C-alpha positions in Angstrom: 0.0 0.0 0.0 1.4 3.4 -1.0 -0.2 6.7 -0.1 0.6 10.0 -1.7 -0.5 13.2 0.1 -0.7 16.6 -1.6 -0.8 19.9 0.4 1.4 18.9 3.3 1.9 22.4 4.6 -1.7 23.5 5.1 -3.9 23.0 8.2 -5.2 19.6 7.2 -1.9 18.6 5.5 0.0 19.4 8.7 -2.4 17.2 10.7 -2.0 14.4 8.2 1.8 14.8 8.3 1.7 14.3 12.1 -0.3 11.1 11.7 1.6 9.6 8.8 5.2 10.9 9.2 6.6 7.6 10.5 5.0 5.5 7.8 7.5 4.8 5.1 4.7 3.9 2.6 3.4 7.4 2.8 4.9 10.3 0.8 3.8 13.8 1.7 4.5 16.6 -0.8 4.1 20.4 -0.5 3.5 23.1 -3.0 7.0 23.5 -4.2 7.1 19.8 -5.2 3.7 19.7 -6.8 2.4 23.1 -7.8 -1.3 22.8 -8.8 -0.8 25.6 -11.2 1.5 23.4 -13.2 -0.4 20.2 -14.0 2.5 18.3 -15.4 4.2 18.2 -12.0 1.2 16.4 -10.6 1.1 13.7 -13.2 4.8 13.2 -13.1 4.8 12.6 -9.3 1.8 10.2 -9.4 3.4 8.2 -12.2 6.6 7.9 -10.2 4.9 6.8 -6.9 2.1 4.7 -8.4 0.0 5.1 -5.3 -2.8 2.9 -4.0 -4.2 5.9 -2.1 -4.1 9.6 -3.0 -5.1 12.3 -0.4 -5.6 15.8 -1.7 -5.3 18.4 1.1 -4.2 21.1 -1.4 -6.7 23.8 -2.2 -7.3 27.5 -2.9 -9.1 28.5 0.3 -9.0 32.3 0.3 -12.8 32.8 0.0 -12.7 36.6 -0.5 -9.6 36.6 -2.8 -11.2 34.0 -5.0 -13.7 36.6 -6.1 -10.7 38.5 -7.6 -8.7 35.4 -8.7 -11.4 33.3 -10.3 -9.1 31.6 -12.8 -6.6 30.6 -10.2 -9.3 29.3 -7.9 -10.7 27.1 -10.6 -7.2 25.9 -11.6 -6.4 24.7 -8.1 -9.8 23.5 -6.9 -11.1 22.0 -10.1 -8.7 21.6 -13.0 -5.8 20.2 -11.0 -8.3 18.0 -9.1 -9.5 16.5 -12.4 -5.9 15.5 -13.1 -5.6 13.8 -9.7 -8.8 12.0 -10.3 -7.6 10.7 -13.7 -4.4 9.6 -12.2 -6.3 7.8 -9.4 -8.4 6.0 -12.1 -5.2 5.0 -14.0 -3.7 3.3 -11.0 -6.9 2.1 -9.3 -6.2 4.3 -6.3 -8.7 5.6 -3.8 -8.7 9.5 -4.0 -9.6 11.2 -0.7 -10.5 14.8 -1.4 -11.7 17.6 0.9 -14.6 19.9 -0.1 -16.7 22.4 1.7 -20.1 23.5 3.0 -19.7 26.5 0.5 -21.1 24.2 -2.2 -24.5 25.0 -0.6 -26.1 28.5 -0.4 -26.6 28.3 3.3 -30.4 29.1 3.2 -31.6 25.7 4.5 -32.8 25.6 8.1 -31.5 22.1 9.0 -28.0 20.5 8.6 -27.3 19.7 5.0 -27.3 16.1 3.8 -25.0 14.8 1.1 -27.8 14.5 -1.4 -29.2 18.0 -0.9 -29.2 20.3 -3.9 -26.0 22.4 -4.2 -26.2 26.0 -5.0 -22.9 27.8 -4.3 -23.0 31.6 -4.0 -19.2 32.3 -4.2 -16.4 31.6 -6.7 -14.7 29.5 -4.0 -17.8 27.4 -3.6 -18.4 27.0 -7.3 -14.8 26.0 -7.9 -14.9 23.4 -5.1 -18.2 22.0 -6.5 -16.6 21.8 -10.0 -13.8 19.8 -8.5 -16.3 17.4 -7.0 -18.0 17.0 -10.4 -14.7 16.3 -12.1 -13.9 13.6 -9.6 -17.2 11.8 -10.1 -17.0 12.0 -13.8 -13.7 10.1 -14.1 -15.0 6.9 -12.6 -12.2 6.7 -10.1 -12.6 5.4 -6.6 -13.2 8.4 -4.4 -14.2 9.7 -1.0 -15.1 13.4 -1.0 -15.2 14.8 2.6 -17.1 18.0 2.8 -16.1 19.9 5.9 -16.6 23.4 7.4 -15.0 26.0 9.7 -11.6 24.3 9.9 -9.4 25.3 12.8 -5.9 24.3 14.0 -2.8 25.7 15.8 -1.2 26.6 12.4 -2.3 28.7 9.5 -5.0 31.4 9.3 -8.2 30.4 11.1 -10.9 31.8 13.4 -9.5 30.5 16.8 -6.1 31.9 16.2 -7.4 35.2 15.0 -9.9 35.8 17.8 -7.5 34.9 20.5 -4.8 37.2 19.1 -7.3 40.0 19.0 -8.3 39.2 22.5 -4.7 39.5 23.6 -4.6 43.1 22.4 -8.1 44.6 22.5 -10.5 45.4 25.3 -13.6 44.6 23.2 -14.5 42.5 20.2 -17.4 42.3 17.8 -18.3 38.9 16.3 -20.9 37.8 13.9 -23.8 35.8 15.5 -26.1 35.0 12.5 -23.8 32.5 10.8 -24.3 29.0 12.3 -22.0 26.0 12.0 -19.5 23.8 13.9 -15.8 24.5 14.0 -13.9 21.4 13.0 -10.3 20.8 14.0 -7.8 19.7 11.3 -6.8 17.0 13.8 -10.3 15.5 13.6 -10.2 15.6 9.8 -6.8 13.9 9.9 -8.0 11.2 12.3 -11.1 10.4 10.2 -8.9 10.3 7.0 -6.4 7.9 8.6 -9.4 5.7 9.7 -10.8 5.6 6.2 -7.4 4.7 4.7 -6.9 1.9 7.1 -10.4 0.6 6.6 -10.1 0.7 2.8 -7.0 -1.4 3.0 -9.1 -4.2 4.6 -12.5 -3.7 3.0 -12.9 -1.1 0.2 -14.8 2.0 1.3 -17.8 2.8 -0.9 -17.1 5.7 -3.2 -19.2 8.8 -2.4 -19.6 12.2 -0.8 -19.5 12.3 3.0 -20.0 15.2 5.4 -17.4 15.6 8.1 -17.6 18.2 10.8 -17.8 18.3 14.6 -21.1 17.7 16.4 -23.3 20.4 17.8 -23.8 23.9 16.5 -23.0 27.5 17.3 -22.4 30.9 15.8 -19.0 32.6 15.4 -20.0 34.6 18.4 -20.6 31.5 20.4 -17.3 30.1 19.4 -15.5 33.3 20.2 -17.0 33.5 23.7 -16.2 29.9 24.4 -12.6 30.1 23.1 -11.9 33.2 25.2 -13.3 31.6 28.3 -11.3 28.4 27.8 -8.1 30.2 27.0 -8.5 32.3 30.2 -9.2 29.2 32.2 -6.0 27.6 30.8 -3.9 30.5 32.0 -3.7 32.7 28.9 -3.8 36.4 30.0 -6.3 38.2 27.6 -7.3 41.9 27.6 -10.7 41.1 26.3 -12.9 38.9 28.5 -15.8 36.8 27.2 -18.3 39.3 28.6 -16.8 42.0 26.4 -17.5 40.2 23.1 -20.4 41.8 21.4 -22.7 40.0 18.9 -23.3 41.7 15.6 -25.0 40.8 12.3 -23.3 39.9 9.1 -24.5 43.2 7.6 -22.2 45.0 10.1 -19.2 42.9 9.0 -19.3 43.1 5.2 -17.0 40.7 3.2 -16.3 40.5 -0.5 -17.7 37.0 -0.7 -21.1 36.1 0.9 -20.8 33.7 3.8 -23.5 30.9 4.3 -25.9 31.6 7.1 -26.1 27.9 7.7 -22.9 25.8 7.5 -24.3 22.8 9.4 -23.6 19.4 7.9 -25.4 16.2 8.6 -22.7 13.5 9.4 -24.9 10.5 9.9 -23.6 8.8 6.6 -20.0 9.1 7.7 -20.6 8.0 11.3 -21.9 4.7 10.0 -18.5 3.7 8.6 -15.9 5.3 10.9 -14.6 3.9 14.1 -14.7 6.7 16.7 -17.7 9.0 17.5 -17.4 12.6 16.2 -16.6 15.0 19.0 -18.3 18.3 19.8 -17.1 21.6 18.4 -16.2 22.6 21.9 -13.7 19.6 22.2 -12.2 20.7 18.9 -11.7 24.2 20.3 -10.2 22.8 23.5 -7.7 20.7 21.6 -6.7 23.6 19.4 -6.1 25.9 22.4 -4.1 23.2 24.1 -1.8 22.9 21.0 -1.5 26.7 20.7 -0.3 26.8 24.3 2.1 24.0 24.0 3.7 25.5 20.8 3.4 29.0 22.1 1.8 30.0 18.8 -0.1 33.0 20.3 2.9 35.2 20.6 
């Protein structure tokens, strides 16, 4: 069994690297080794490794910037993905690919199921949906994991941003009308490893699966909880949880429209994975612990 992982330097890629780094049958590559804007480098690498499993953690994830760099977003999130899928088909490999809740418009009132109609409202969401479509059209074996609100101790994400602001500001304003569940890169890495191990024994059924933490909350709820927990864990913050003010999305305009509802129904995935999915609060706790250990808040 040989596994080839793309995107080793991002949030999810770093979590995968931590899980697979001692496995000699796993090769992890970063952007300089496989630039998704240069498709020939992808094919060349896959042809050299001839993997049984391909994990794609590489993506264009700047939601607002994608509105200005549409061609690049589609190149990375769709065109390059189609090349990976064709390579997976060629070698009979399982392709594990990460997608997003942005393939939906966020107007539904309940958690989205895999079979619900997609209707992305942003370039980012449209490019990710096109990538999903390309994968399915090749006929390769695949698992598409749609996730949402990814957090970790590295990279740019909400937990790091809100805690850094809380270190330096007395008061914060945070949106309270967007609902979802922050999902740690560590959880995504754990589920991915579980699926790869399971597939080596009994092939996992190809399909789209939703992966996010359990429970729900607004960005405001997450901010208040994170500040409380960080304070309890000994981090000295200028802004207390009581000084976080809820505001509407209209008061915090962004170039790309955010979904009001980012909740994903994970029942389909939970039927095939080993461990129960933790709550979003546990994901926040784990991320804060790692930030403290690595002193990443300074």
